[in-house]
Backbone as a printed PyTorch tensor [residue, N CA C, xyz], in Angstrom:
tensor([[[ 89.1410, 102.0500,  83.6220],
         [ 88.9500, 102.8770,  84.8020],
         [ 90.2140, 103.6760,  85.0620]],

        [[ 90.0820, 104.9570,  85.2040],
         [ 91.2220, 105.8360,  85.4510],
         [ 91.5000, 105.8950,  86.9460]],

        [[ 92.7340, 105.6160,  87.3080],
         [ 93.1120, 105.6710,  88.7140],
         [ 93.7210, 107.0290,  89.0160]],

        [[ 93.3620, 107.5550,  90.1330],
         [ 93.8190, 108.8710,  90.5430],
         [ 94.8280, 108.7230,  91.6590]],

        [[ 95.9400, 109.3530,  91.5430],
         [ 96.9620, 109.2920,  92.5830],
         [ 96.9110, 110.5810,  93.3810]],

        [[ 96.6750, 110.4500,  94.6800],
         [ 96.6830, 111.6020,  95.5700],
         [ 98.0810, 111.7180,  96.1420]],

        [[ 98.6930, 112.8410,  95.9590],
         [100.0630, 113.0180,  96.4200],
         [100.0820, 113.8330,  97.7030]],

        [[100.6270, 113.2380,  98.7950],
         [100.7120, 114.0020, 100.0350],
         [101.7550, 115.0990,  99.9180]],

        [[101.5130, 116.1940, 100.6120],
         [102.5120, 117.2590, 100.6470],
         [102.7030, 117.6850, 102.0920]],

        [[103.9430, 117.7560, 102.5210],
         [104.2430, 118.1560, 103.8900],
         [104.1350, 119.6590, 104.0280]],

        [[103.9800, 120.1210, 105.2680],
         [103.8310, 121.5480, 105.4880],
         [105.1530, 122.2870, 105.3010]],

        [[106.2750, 121.5930, 105.4310],
         [107.5690, 122.2020, 105.1750],
         [108.5470, 121.1300, 104.7440]],

        [[109.5850, 121.5230, 104.0330],
         [110.5840, 120.5770, 103.5610],
         [111.9640, 121.1500, 103.8600]],

        [[112.8000, 120.3260, 104.4620],
         [114.1890, 120.7210, 104.6760],
         [115.0600, 119.9100, 103.7350]],

        [[116.0720, 120.5030, 103.1430],
         [116.9730, 119.7240, 102.2870],
         [117.6290, 118.6050, 103.0940]],

        [[117.8360, 117.4560, 102.4520],
         [118.3510, 116.2740, 103.1360],
         [119.7110, 116.5120, 103.7820]],

        [[120.6290, 117.1750, 103.0870],
         [121.9730, 117.3450, 103.6460],
         [121.9600, 118.2070, 104.9090]],

        [[121.0630, 119.1760, 104.9870],
         [120.9760, 119.9910, 106.1920],
         [120.2210, 119.2720, 107.2970]],

        [[119.3210, 118.3840, 106.9070],
         [118.5330, 117.6340, 107.8840],
         [119.4590, 116.8840, 108.8500]],

        [[120.3800, 116.1170, 108.3300],
         [121.2860, 115.3540, 109.1920],
         [122.2250, 116.2630, 109.9740]],

        [[122.6970, 117.3360, 109.3690],
         [123.6080, 118.2520, 110.0380],
         [122.9630, 118.8640, 111.2790]],

        [[121.7690, 119.4240, 111.1060],
         [121.0890, 120.0600, 112.2370],
         [120.6580, 119.0450, 113.2850]],

        [[120.1810, 117.8740, 112.8430],
         [119.7780, 116.8580, 113.8060],
         [120.9610, 116.4120, 114.6540]],

        [[122.1000, 116.2170, 114.0510],
         [123.2740, 115.7910, 114.8060],
         [123.8140, 116.9090, 115.7000]],

        [[123.7580, 118.1370, 115.2190],
         [124.2900, 119.2640, 115.9840],
         [123.4450, 119.5680, 117.2230]],

        [[122.1410, 119.5380, 117.0460],
         [121.2410, 119.8920, 118.1400],
         [120.6210, 118.6750, 118.8230]],

        [[121.1510, 117.4920, 118.5850],
         [120.5580, 116.2640, 119.1240],
         [120.5770, 116.2560, 120.6390]],

        [[119.3870, 116.0370, 121.2280],
         [119.3080, 115.9560, 122.6800],
         [119.0440, 114.5290, 123.1380]],

        [[119.1860, 113.5730, 122.2120],
         [118.9990, 112.1770, 122.5560],
         [117.5660, 111.6930, 122.4050]],

        [[116.6390, 112.5760, 122.0920],
         [115.2480, 112.1770, 121.9280],
         [114.8210, 112.3960, 120.4870]],

        [[114.1570, 111.4130, 119.9390],
         [113.6180, 111.5300, 118.5910],
         [112.1680, 111.9540, 118.7110]],

        [[111.8670, 113.2280, 118.4430],
         [110.5130, 113.7160, 118.6590],
         [109.7690, 114.0080, 117.3650]],

        [[110.2120, 113.4400, 116.2420],
         [109.4870, 113.6370, 114.9880],
         [108.2810, 112.7170, 114.9570]],

        [[107.1430, 113.2690, 114.6150],
         [105.9320, 112.4710, 114.5060],
         [105.1970, 112.8690, 113.2470]],

        [[105.0790, 111.9390, 112.3450],
         [104.3040, 112.1310, 111.1320],
         [103.4970, 110.8550, 110.9290]],

        [[102.1950, 110.9120, 111.2160],
         [101.3970, 109.6860, 111.1510],
         [101.3430, 109.1110, 109.7440]],

        [[101.2880, 107.8070, 109.6780],
         [101.1570, 107.1040, 108.4010],
         [ 99.7070, 107.1940, 107.9450]],

        [[ 99.5130, 107.2940, 106.6250],
         [ 98.1740, 107.4580, 106.0650],
         [ 97.9790, 106.4610, 104.9230]],

        [[ 96.8710, 105.7300, 104.9760],
         [ 96.4560, 104.8660, 103.8720],
         [ 95.3030, 105.5560, 103.1590]],

        [[ 95.3500, 105.5840, 101.8180],
         [ 94.3050, 106.2300, 101.0300],
         [ 93.7150, 105.1910, 100.0830]],

        [[ 92.3980, 105.0450, 100.1340],
         [ 91.6970, 104.0790,  99.3000],
         [ 90.6350, 104.8170,  98.4880]],

        [[ 90.5770, 104.5090,  97.1900],
         [ 89.5130, 105.0610,  96.3540],
         [ 88.4630, 103.9880,  96.1190]],

        [[ 87.2170, 104.3360,  96.4000],
         [ 86.0980, 103.4510,  96.0920],
         [ 85.2800, 104.1140,  94.9940]],

        [[ 84.1880, 103.4780,  94.6100],
         [ 83.3380, 104.0710,  93.5740],
         [ 82.7250, 105.3870,  94.0250]],

        [[ 82.4660, 105.5200,  95.3450],
         [ 81.7550, 106.6880,  95.8340],
         [ 82.6040, 107.6520,  96.6540]],

        [[ 83.8310, 107.2740,  97.0280],
         [ 84.5870, 108.1410,  97.9390],
         [ 86.0850, 107.8870,  97.8770]],

        [[ 86.8000, 108.8070,  98.5170],
         [ 88.2130, 108.6330,  98.8330],
         [ 88.2750, 108.4900, 100.3520]],

        [[ 88.8660, 107.4060, 100.8220],
         [ 88.9180, 107.1310, 102.2580],
         [ 90.3490, 107.2290, 102.7590]],

        [[ 90.5440, 108.0460, 103.7910],
         [ 91.8390, 108.2630, 104.4100],
         [ 91.8250, 107.6060, 105.7880]],

        [[ 92.8140, 106.7760, 106.0740],
         [ 92.9660, 106.1660, 107.3960],
         [ 94.3070, 106.6250, 107.9620]],

        [[ 94.2360, 107.4660, 108.9900],
         [ 95.4150, 108.0940, 109.5780],
         [ 95.7280, 107.3970, 110.9040]],

        [[ 96.9420, 106.8610, 111.0350],
         [ 97.3470, 106.1600, 112.2570],
         [ 97.7870, 107.1820, 113.3030]],

        [[ 96.9740, 107.3400, 114.3480],
         [ 97.2600, 108.2890, 115.4210],
         [ 97.0970, 107.5970, 116.7830]],

        [[ 97.9150, 106.5860, 117.0560],
         [ 97.7590, 105.8460, 118.3120],
         [ 98.0190, 106.7330, 119.5230]],

        [[ 97.2000, 106.5360, 120.5410],
         [ 97.3610, 107.2750, 121.7790],
         [ 96.8390, 108.6960, 121.7500]],

        [[ 96.2670, 109.1240, 120.6350],
         [ 95.7430, 110.4830, 120.5320],
         [ 94.2300, 110.4830, 120.6910]],

        [[ 93.7340, 111.5550, 121.2830],
         [ 92.2980, 111.7450, 121.4250],
         [ 91.8000, 112.5920, 120.2620]],

        [[ 90.4980, 112.5200, 119.9970],
         [ 89.9530, 113.3030, 118.8910],
         [ 90.0930, 114.7960, 119.1340]],

        [[ 90.1720, 115.2120, 120.4070],
         [ 90.3610, 116.6270, 120.7320],
         [ 91.7520, 117.1310, 120.3300]],

        [[ 92.7070, 116.2050, 120.1260],
         [ 94.0760, 116.5670, 119.7370],
         [ 94.2400, 116.6920, 118.2300]],

        [[ 93.1640, 116.4550, 117.4700],
         [ 93.2440, 116.4100, 116.0100],
         [ 92.4030, 117.5110, 115.3830]],

        [[ 92.8230, 117.9460, 114.1980],
         [ 92.1160, 118.9780, 113.4550],
         [ 92.0820, 118.5760, 111.9770]],

        [[ 90.9180, 118.7220, 111.3490],
         [ 90.7570, 118.4110, 109.9270],
         [ 90.2080, 119.6510, 109.2350]],

        [[ 90.8750, 120.0550, 108.1560],
         [ 90.4310, 121.2220, 107.3860],
         [ 90.4690, 120.8960, 105.9060]],

        [[ 89.5870, 121.5430, 105.1630],
         [ 89.6380, 121.4730, 103.7070],
         [ 89.6500, 122.9040, 103.1980]],

        [[ 90.6300, 123.2160, 102.3490],
         [ 90.7830, 124.5760, 101.8500],
         [ 91.4580, 124.5440, 100.4850]],

        [[ 90.8180, 125.1450,  99.5080],
         [ 91.3590, 125.2910,  98.1600],
         [ 91.8310, 123.9630,  97.5710]],

        [[ 91.0190, 122.9300,  97.7650],
         [ 91.3280, 121.6370,  97.1750],
         [ 92.3160, 120.7920,  97.9560]],

        [[ 92.6590, 121.2020,  99.1610],
         [ 93.5850, 120.4360,  99.9940],
         [ 92.8930, 119.9850, 101.2750]],

        [[ 93.0740, 118.7210, 101.6080],
         [ 92.6280, 118.1760, 102.8750],
         [ 93.8450, 118.1610, 103.7970]],

        [[ 93.7320, 118.8110, 104.9540],
         [ 94.8450, 118.8930, 105.8960],
         [ 94.4240, 118.2940, 107.2290]],

        [[ 95.2350, 117.3640, 107.7100],
         [ 95.0510, 116.7590, 109.0320],
         [ 96.2290, 117.2080, 109.8710]],

        [[ 95.9440, 117.8000, 111.0290],
         [ 97.0190, 118.2730, 111.8990],
         [ 96.6780, 117.9590, 113.3450]],

        [[ 97.6620, 118.1070, 114.1910],
         [ 97.4450, 117.8640, 115.6070],
         [ 98.7580, 117.8110, 116.3580]],

        [[ 98.6620, 117.3670, 117.5950],
         [ 99.8650, 117.2500, 118.4220],
         [ 99.7500, 116.0150, 119.3030]],

        [[100.7790, 115.2020, 119.2580],
         [100.8760, 114.0390, 120.1340],
         [101.8370, 114.3980, 121.2530]],

        [[101.3260, 114.3690, 122.4800],
         [102.1060, 114.8270, 123.6230],
         [102.6130, 113.6440, 124.4500]],

        [[103.7800, 113.8380, 125.0530],
         [104.3340, 112.8600, 125.9790],
         [104.3580, 113.4970, 127.3500]],

        [[103.7570, 112.8330, 128.3160],
         [103.7560, 113.3400, 129.6860],
         [104.9950, 112.7880, 130.3960]],

        [[106.0810, 113.5600, 130.3700],
         [107.3300, 113.0780, 130.9530],
         [107.5720, 113.5920, 132.3680]],

        [[106.6050, 114.3090, 132.9360],
         [106.8010, 114.8420, 134.2820],
         [106.6250, 113.7550, 135.3480]],

        [[105.8640, 112.7030, 135.0460],
         [105.6120, 111.6570, 136.0250],
         [106.5770, 110.4800, 135.9080]],

        [[107.2350, 110.3510, 134.7760],
         [108.0680, 109.1790, 134.5280],
         [109.5100, 109.5560, 134.2530]],

        [[110.3880, 108.6140, 134.4900],
         [111.8030, 108.7880, 134.1850],
         [112.1260, 107.8880, 132.9950]],

        [[111.8970, 108.4170, 131.7840],
         [112.0880, 107.6270, 130.5760],
         [113.5670, 107.3460, 130.3420]],

        [[113.8630, 106.1170, 129.9470],
         [115.2040, 105.7540, 129.5050],
         [115.2670, 105.7260, 127.9910]],

        [[114.1190, 105.5140, 127.3640],
         [114.0450, 105.4770, 125.9090],
         [112.6170, 105.7940, 125.4820]],

        [[112.4920, 106.5780, 124.4340],
         [111.1910, 106.8520, 123.8320],
         [111.3320, 106.5570, 122.3480]],

        [[110.6960, 105.4880, 121.8900],
         [110.7890, 105.1120, 120.4860],
         [109.5870, 105.5640, 119.6760]],

        [[108.5050, 105.9170, 120.3470],
         [107.3460, 106.4240, 119.6280],
         [107.5320, 107.9190, 119.3730]],

        [[107.0780, 108.3780, 118.2230],
         [107.2100, 109.7880, 117.8920],
         [106.1740, 110.6330, 118.6050]],

        [[106.4960, 111.8800, 118.7900],
         [105.5650, 112.8250, 119.3880],
         [105.8520, 114.2090, 118.8540]],

        [[104.9520, 115.1220, 119.1030],
         [105.1090, 116.5030, 118.6540],
         [103.9740, 116.9050, 117.7340]],

        [[104.0930, 118.0970, 117.1710],
         [103.0830, 118.6260, 116.2510],
         [103.3060, 118.0320, 114.8620]],

        [[102.2100, 117.8700, 114.1390],
         [102.3040, 117.3800, 112.7670],
         [101.2270, 118.0400, 111.9170]],

        [[101.4480, 118.0120, 110.6210],
         [100.4670, 118.4840, 109.6540],
         [100.7020, 117.7150, 108.3630]],

        [[ 99.6620, 117.0590, 107.8740],
         [ 99.7370, 116.3280, 106.6100],
         [ 98.6660, 116.8870, 105.6920]],

        [[ 99.0400, 117.2350, 104.4540],
         [ 98.1000, 117.7880, 103.4850],
         [ 98.0570, 116.9200, 102.2410]],

        [[ 96.8720, 116.8170, 101.6560],
         [ 96.6640, 115.9980, 100.4720],
         [ 95.8390, 116.7800,  99.4680]],

        [[ 96.3470, 116.8450,  98.2310],
         [ 95.6040, 117.5320,  97.1820],
         [ 94.4840, 116.6170,  96.7090]],

        [[ 93.2710, 117.1300,  96.7210],
         [ 92.1070, 116.3550,  96.3240],
         [ 91.7720, 116.6030,  94.8620]],

        [[ 91.1730, 115.6280,  94.2010],
         [ 90.7400, 115.8540,  92.8190],
         [ 89.5290, 116.7760,  92.7950]],

        [[ 89.1580, 117.2120,  91.6050],
         [ 88.0560, 118.1570,  91.4710],
         [ 86.6890, 117.5030,  91.6180]],

        [[ 86.6220, 116.1790,  91.5220],
         [ 85.3180, 115.5070,  91.5090],
         [ 84.8410, 115.0910,  92.9000]],

        [[ 85.0680, 115.9310,  93.9130],
         [ 84.6110, 115.6150,  95.2650],
         [ 83.4950, 116.5630,  95.6870]],

        [[ 82.7690, 116.1540,  96.7090],
         [ 81.7070, 116.9760,  97.2740],
         [ 82.2000, 117.4620,  98.6440]],

        [[ 82.6290, 118.7040,  98.7270],
         [ 83.1930, 119.2470,  99.9690],
         [ 82.1820, 119.3080, 101.1050]],

        [[ 80.8920, 119.2420, 100.7810],
         [ 79.8570, 119.2810, 101.8140],
         [ 79.6130, 117.9120, 102.4410]],

        [[ 80.1630, 116.8640, 101.8580],
         [ 79.9480, 115.5120, 102.3720],
         [ 81.2850, 114.8690, 102.7240]],

        [[ 81.8380, 115.3010, 103.8440],
         [ 83.0670, 114.7220, 104.3760],
         [ 82.7580, 114.2420, 105.7880]],

        [[ 83.0380, 112.9820, 106.0440],
         [ 82.7730, 112.3820, 107.3470],
         [ 84.0830, 111.9610, 107.9920]],

        [[ 84.1440, 112.0560, 109.3120],
         [ 85.3390, 111.6250, 110.0420],
         [ 84.9280, 110.9280, 111.3280]],

        [[ 85.6860, 109.8820, 111.6770],
         [ 85.4900, 109.2170, 112.9600],
         [ 86.8490, 108.7790, 113.4900]],

        [[ 86.9330, 108.6730, 114.8050],
         [ 88.1720, 108.3050, 115.4790],
         [ 87.8810, 107.0950, 116.3490]],

        [[ 88.5710, 105.9780, 116.0530],
         [ 88.3350, 104.7640, 116.8190],
         [ 89.5940, 103.9040, 116.8040]],

        [[ 89.9680, 103.4150, 117.9840],
         [ 91.1020, 102.4910, 118.1410],
         [ 92.3970, 103.0270, 117.5260]],

        [[ 92.6540, 104.3050, 117.6810],
         [ 93.9040, 104.8870, 117.1980],
         [ 93.9480, 105.1700, 115.7140]],

        [[ 92.8140, 105.0640, 115.0350],
         [ 92.7460, 105.3470, 113.6020],
         [ 91.7270, 106.4550, 113.3730]],

        [[ 92.1700, 107.5220, 112.7040],
         [ 91.2760, 108.5850, 112.2690],
         [ 90.8570, 108.2530, 110.8430]],

        [[ 89.5740, 107.9890, 110.6380],
         [ 89.0410, 107.6390, 109.3220],
         [ 88.2860, 108.8290, 108.7530]],

        [[ 88.6970, 109.2520, 107.5640],
         [ 88.0650, 110.3800, 106.8850],
         [ 87.5600, 109.8840, 105.5390]],

        [[ 86.2930, 110.1270, 105.2650],
         [ 85.6990, 109.7300, 104.0000],
         [ 85.2840, 110.9860, 103.2470]],

        [[ 85.8740, 111.1820, 102.0760],
         [ 85.5720, 112.3310, 101.2200],
         [ 84.7500, 111.8030, 100.0520]],

        [[ 83.4740, 112.1680, 100.0600],
         [ 82.5650, 111.6530,  99.0420],
         [ 82.8130, 112.3130,  97.6800]],

        [[ 82.6720, 111.5120,  96.6390],
         [ 82.7720, 112.0310,  95.2810],
         [ 81.4690, 112.7190,  94.9120]],

        [[ 81.5530, 113.6480,  93.9800],
         [ 80.3660, 114.3220,  93.4690],
         [ 79.6110, 113.3280,  92.5860]],

        [[ 78.3430, 113.0410,  92.9050],
         [ 77.5980, 112.0370,  92.1320],
         [ 77.5210, 112.3520,  90.6420]],

        [[ 77.5710, 113.6190,  90.2930],
         [ 77.5010, 113.9980,  88.8730],
         [ 78.7200, 113.5060,  88.1050]],

        [[ 79.8480, 113.3630,  88.7910],
         [ 81.0730, 112.9370,  88.1100],
         [ 81.2090, 111.4260,  88.0480]],

        [[ 80.3200, 110.6870,  88.7260],
         [ 80.3980, 109.2310,  88.7650],
         [ 79.6290, 108.5900,  87.6090]],

        [[ 78.8420, 109.3650,  86.9030],
         [ 77.9710, 108.8340,  85.8620],
         [ 78.7900, 108.0870,  84.7960]],

        [[ 78.3850, 106.8340,  84.5650],
         [ 79.0080, 106.0310,  83.4990],
         [ 78.2530, 106.2820,  82.1980]],

        [[ 78.9820, 106.2270,  81.1190],
         [ 78.3620, 106.4260,  79.8240],
         [ 78.8780, 105.3400,  78.8940]],

        [[ 77.9810, 104.6600,  78.2250],
         [ 78.3540, 103.6260,  77.2720],
         [ 78.3400, 104.2400,  75.8830]],

        [[ 79.4040, 103.9910,  75.1480],
         [ 79.5530, 104.5250,  73.7850],
         [ 79.2870, 103.4080,  72.7850]],

        [[ 78.3990, 103.6850,  71.8600],
         [ 78.1120, 102.7260,  70.8000],
         [ 79.2350, 102.7400,  69.7870]],

        [[ 79.6700, 101.5690,  69.4100],
         [ 80.7080, 101.4410,  68.3770],
         [ 80.0250, 101.3290,  67.0180]],

        [[ 80.4600, 102.1590,  66.0790],
         [ 79.8570, 102.1620,  64.7360],
         [ 80.6990, 101.3590,  63.7800]]])
């Protein structure tokens, strides 16, 4: 069985040495980077993505498929007008995660649901590509 590795790609990349320089220079004491963790599972019939988005509503999320890429984006907001925070350890802000999909998927059969802080996306494989073939040994 051939295993397929889906490689995530971020919407932008900053070089590491500049990352620390700018973060330290412009640091306002709040860590507002938010990039949800994603688990990807391949089954016989689908690729399943489980995106950890605690505290987010489905209205805050967007899912797109374009040119072989599945992109999940959204914004996690912090309502700081009512509270006087001393520390915020959870990330917030806009995010976008993209994943290159293999060619053997059916773009018309993608399902998504949001429950208990997990966005579950199921990308069905094309049934024509799942066909097993047994080869006779001569």
